[in-house]
matplotlib code that plots the C-alpha trace (Angstrom):
import matplotlib.pyplot as plt

x = [285.4, 284.2, 283.9, 286.3, 284.9, 284.3, 284.3, 282.2, 283.5, 280.2, 278.1, 278.0, 279.1, 280.4, 283.8, 283.8, 284.9, 282.1, 279.6, 280.9, 280.7, 277.0, 276.1, 277.8, 275.8, 272.5, 273.5, 273.4, 276.1, 275.8, 273.9, 272.3, 270.7, 269.0, 267.9, 266.4, 263.4, 262.4, 260.3, 262.4, 260.1, 260.6, 264.4, 266.5, 268.9, 271.3, 274.0, 273.0, 274.5, 276.1, 279.6, 282.4, 283.4, 284.6, 287.3, 288.0, 285.7, 286.7, 285.8, 282.6, 281.4, 282.3, 280.3, 277.2, 277.3, 277.4, 274.3, 272.5, 273.3, 271.1, 268.1, 265.8, 264.6, 261.5, 263.8, 264.1, 260.6, 257.2, 255.9, 252.4, 253.3, 253.2, 249.4, 249.4, 253.1, 254.7, 257.7, 257.0, 259.4, 260.9, 262.1, 265.7, 264.7, 262.8, 265.9, 268.0, 265.6, 265.1, 268.9, 269.4, 270.5, 267.4, 265.2, 267.5, 267.8, 264.4, 262.4, 261.5, 262.0, 259.4, 257.5, 259.7, 262.9, 262.0, 260.1, 261.3, 259.7, 256.5, 256.3, 257.1, 254.3, 251.9, 252.8, 252.2, 248.8, 247.8, 248.6, 246.9, 243.8, 243.8, 244.3, 241.5, 239.3, 238.8, 239.1, 241.2, 244.2, 246.1, 249.7, 250.7, 250.1, 252.4, 250.7, 247.5, 246.3, 246.6, 244.9, 241.9, 241.7, 241.8, 239.2, 236.6, 237.3, 236.6, 233.1, 232.2, 232.9, 231.2, 228.0, 228.0, 227.5, 229.5, 228.9, 231.4, 230.6, 233.5, 233.7, 234.2, 237.1, 239.0, 242.8, 243.1, 246.1, 244.3, 241.2, 243.2, 244.8, 241.4, 239.7, 242.5, 242.6, 238.8, 238.2, 235.4, 233.3, 230.9, 232.0, 229.8, 231.0, 229.0, 229.1, 230.9, 229.0, 230.5, 230.1, 231.6, 233.8, 232.1, 229.8, 226.5, 224.1, 221.2, 223.4, 224.6, 221.0, 220.3, 223.3, 222.7, 220.7, 220.5, 223.6, 225.9, 228.7, 230.2, 230.5, 234.2, 235.0, 238.2, 238.3, 239.9, 239.4, 242.2, 241.3, 241.4, 237.8, 236.7, 233.6, 231.2, 228.3, 230.0, 227.4, 224.6, 226.6, 226.9, 223.2, 222.3, 224.7, 223.5, 219.8, 220.6, 222.7, 226.0, 229.1, 231.1, 234.8, 236.8, 240.3, 242.0, 245.3, 246.2, 247.7, 244.3, 242.9, 244.7, 241.9, 238.9, 236.8, 237.8, 235.5, 234.7, 232.7, 230.8, 229.5, 232.5, 232.7, 236.3, 239.0, 242.1, 244.8, 248.4, 251.1, 253.7, 253.3, 254.1, 257.9, 258.8, 261.0, 259.9, 261.7, 261.5, 258.8, 259.6, 258.5, 254.9, 252.8, 249.0, 246.8, 243.3, 241.2, 237.7, 235.3, 235.7, 233.3, 234.0, 232.9, 235.3, 238.2, 238.1, 238.2, 241.4, 244.1, 247.1, 248.4, 247.2, 249.7, 248.3, 249.1, 249.3, 248.9, 250.5, 249.5, 251.7, 249.8, 252.8, 252.1, 253.9, 253.5, 252.2, 250.9, 247.2, 244.7, 247.3, 244.7, 242.8, 245.7, 245.8, 248.8]
y = [34.7, 36.9, 40.6, 43.0, 44.6, 48.3, 50.9, 53.9, 56.7, 58.6, 55.6, 54.6, 51.1, 50.1, 48.9, 45.1, 44.6, 46.7, 44.8, 41.5, 42.9, 43.9, 40.5, 38.8, 40.9, 39.9, 36.2, 36.3, 34.7, 36.9, 39.8, 37.2, 35.6, 38.9, 39.4, 35.9, 37.2, 39.3, 37.2, 36.0, 37.5, 41.0, 40.8, 42.5, 39.9, 42.1, 44.4, 48.1, 50.4, 52.8, 54.4, 53.3, 55.2, 58.8, 59.0, 62.7, 65.6, 67.7, 65.0, 64.2, 67.8, 68.0, 64.8, 66.0, 69.5, 67.9, 66.0, 69.0, 71.1, 68.9, 70.2, 73.0, 75.0, 77.0, 80.1, 79.6, 78.5, 78.9, 75.5, 74.4, 70.9, 71.5, 71.7, 74.3, 74.2, 77.0, 79.2, 82.5, 85.2, 84.7, 87.9, 87.7, 88.4, 85.1, 83.1, 85.2, 84.6, 80.9, 80.3, 81.7, 79.2, 79.7, 78.4, 75.7, 74.1, 74.9, 71.8, 69.8, 72.4, 72.6, 75.8, 76.5, 76.2, 77.4, 80.7, 81.9, 79.1, 79.4, 83.1, 82.6, 80.1, 82.4, 85.3, 83.1, 81.8, 85.3, 86.8, 84.0, 84.6, 88.2, 87.2, 84.6, 86.5, 83.5, 83.4, 80.3, 78.9, 75.8, 74.9, 74.4, 70.9, 69.1, 70.5, 71.8, 68.3, 67.2, 70.4, 69.8, 66.1, 66.9, 69.7, 67.5, 64.8, 67.5, 68.1, 64.4, 64.4, 67.7, 66.8, 63.0, 62.6, 60.8, 62.4, 64.8, 66.8, 67.7, 70.0, 68.4, 70.9, 69.9, 69.5, 65.7, 65.2, 66.7, 64.7, 61.4, 62.3, 63.2, 60.0, 58.0, 59.9, 59.7, 56.3, 55.6, 58.5, 58.6, 61.0, 62.8, 65.1, 68.2, 69.1, 72.2, 74.8, 74.4, 78.2, 79.6, 76.8, 77.3, 75.0, 74.0, 75.1, 73.0, 69.8, 70.8, 71.1, 67.6, 66.1, 67.8, 65.7, 64.9, 62.7, 65.5, 66.5, 69.2, 70.8, 71.3, 74.3, 75.5, 79.3, 80.1, 76.6, 74.3, 75.4, 79.1, 80.4, 82.4, 81.0, 83.9, 82.1, 81.1, 82.8, 80.8, 77.6, 78.3, 78.9, 75.7, 73.6, 75.2, 74.6, 70.8, 71.1, 70.6, 72.7, 74.6, 74.0, 76.3, 75.6, 78.9, 80.3, 82.9, 85.1, 85.4, 87.1, 90.2, 90.7, 88.6, 88.4, 86.0, 82.9, 83.3, 86.4, 84.4, 81.7, 79.3, 77.4, 76.1, 77.5, 75.6, 76.0, 75.8, 78.2, 77.4, 80.7, 82.8, 82.9, 79.2, 77.7, 74.7, 71.5, 67.8, 67.0, 70.1, 73.7, 72.9, 73.8, 73.7, 75.6, 75.1, 78.0, 78.0, 80.1, 80.3, 77.5, 74.7, 72.0, 73.3, 74.0, 70.6, 68.8, 70.4, 67.7, 69.9, 72.4, 75.9, 78.6, 81.4, 84.1, 83.2, 85.4, 84.3, 85.1, 88.3, 89.6, 88.9, 87.8, 85.0, 82.5, 79.0, 75.8, 75.4, 72.5, 69.7, 67.2, 67.3, 66.5, 63.0, 61.8]
z = [-41.9, -39.0, -39.8, -38.2, -35.1, -35.6, -32.9, -33.6, -31.3, -31.3, -30.5, -26.7, -25.7, -29.1, -27.7, -27.8, -24.3, -23.0, -25.1, -23.6, -20.1, -20.6, -22.1, -19.2, -16.7, -18.2, -18.8, -22.6, -24.8, -27.8, -29.4, -31.7, -28.6, -27.9, -31.5, -31.6, -29.8, -32.9, -35.2, -38.2, -40.8, -39.3, -39.3, -42.0, -43.3, -45.3, -44.0, -43.6, -46.2, -43.9, -44.0, -41.9, -38.7, -39.1, -36.5, -36.3, -35.6, -38.6, -41.1, -39.2, -39.3, -43.0, -43.7, -41.8, -43.4, -46.9, -46.0, -44.5, -47.5, -49.6, -47.7, -48.9, -45.9, -45.3, -45.2, -49.0, -49.9, -48.4, -47.3, -46.4, -45.5, -41.8, -41.7, -38.8, -38.1, -40.1, -40.2, -38.4, -37.6, -34.1, -32.5, -31.3, -27.7, -27.6, -28.4, -26.0, -23.1, -23.9, -23.9, -20.4, -17.8, -15.7, -18.5, -19.7, -16.3, -14.8, -15.7, -12.5, -9.8, -7.1, -6.1, -3.2, -5.2, -8.6, -8.3, -11.7, -13.6, -11.7, -12.3, -16.1, -16.4, -14.4, -16.7, -19.8, -18.6, -17.6, -21.0, -22.8, -20.7, -21.8, -25.4, -25.6, -23.1, -20.9, -17.1, -16.7, -18.7, -17.7, -18.1, -21.7, -23.3, -25.7, -28.8, -30.2, -31.1, -27.5, -26.3, -28.6, -27.7, -24.0, -24.4, -26.0, -23.3, -20.7, -22.3, -22.1, -18.4, -17.8, -19.7, -19.1, -22.8, -25.5, -28.9, -30.5, -33.6, -35.8, -38.9, -42.3, -43.1, -39.9, -39.8, -40.6, -38.4, -35.3, -36.3, -36.3, -32.9, -31.4, -32.6, -31.1, -27.9, -27.6, -29.1, -26.6, -28.0, -30.9, -33.7, -36.2, -39.0, -40.0, -43.6, -45.0, -46.9, -50.4, -51.2, -48.0, -46.6, -43.2, -41.2, -42.8, -40.1, -41.3, -41.2, -37.7, -36.5, -37.9, -36.0, -32.7, -30.2, -26.5, -26.6, -27.9, -25.6, -27.7, -31.1, -32.1, -34.4, -35.9, -36.4, -38.8, -40.2, -41.5, -45.0, -44.2, -44.0, -40.9, -39.2, -39.3, -37.6, -34.4, -32.2, -34.0, -33.7, -29.9, -29.6, -31.4, -29.3, -26.0, -26.9, -26.9, -23.7, -25.5, -25.2, -27.9, -28.1, -30.4, -31.8, -32.7, -34.0, -31.3, -34.0, -35.6, -32.5, -33.6, -36.2, -35.1, -32.0, -29.3, -29.4, -25.7, -26.7, -29.4, -27.0, -26.8, -23.5, -24.0, -26.2, -27.2, -29.8, -30.9, -29.7, -32.3, -34.1, -31.0, -30.9, -31.5, -34.3, -36.2, -35.4, -36.1, -33.5, -31.4, -31.4, -30.6, -27.6, -27.0, -24.6, -23.0, -21.7, -20.1, -18.0, -14.2, -13.3, -10.9, -13.4, -16.0, -13.6, -12.0, -15.4, -16.6, -16.8, -16.1, -13.6, -12.8, -11.7, -9.5, -7.0, -3.4, -0.3, 2.9, 6.5, 6.3, 3.3, 0.9, -2.6, -4.4, -7.1, -6.6, -8.3, -7.7, -7.4, -7.7, -6.5, -9.8, -12.2, -13.8, -11.8]

ax = plt.figure().add_subplot(projection="3d")
ax.plot(x, y, z, "-o")
ax.set_aspect("equal")
plt.show()
């Protein structure tokens, strides 16, 4: 006996007549005909154990809240599972500004129609530049992992080399992301000093050679120690013609020196701690910063936002150097 057709009011196109219309449009006789393209050994043969449709909003909300109440949130317990994504206090003004219509709707506007967004990004990159003590900061990336992966790819293009040296104590999730993003590169891992948790300088000297594009250092590291020999690491890298890329927590710059002043060529990091809530895949944002040198600027993959002066001497905000973005 054929099962009764169920309409789920919160699932689009679950009405049987609409399904039939869609199948007719593409010339298929049934859903089974579409599913037949999935290899048989990958298909689940049983019925899914899901509840029937909840037809009214009150009952649906009650059902969802009962499910959510089983969660234990980071407001109740401190969690270290995020590996760099953690619960920070978010000032009320951050939520208030983010909820304004100008920000909720200002995603794809152009420079001439969306001056507020351009100014906001300009202000962000300017403040980040002051914080990290670098001359140039690009538009935010998706997350710190993408920022670090992109930063080391910049060094392979700038130097024409292919070897990337990573610390043993590196964030394993960012390391996986980087090795995937830069799969064409050669990776070497420098040992950790077991007493201090910082980079073993003698092992770093052993690994550095004429094929090294960059040394990548987290400061503070994923495990917590602050790298006290950053200046020496920079000197060792530069002696071999390599660059130093530092991954930082911006909040740490309230108490430690900016890596740019310790010899770093490119600084990148994760912005999540600066006024963003955690979310399931959201609440992350990376940044890349570098010195004001053409070979660095032209290898940034994302937009710059800058001040523009017109023929009347009036200042405004603009997007700069579009020709060197990846698209």
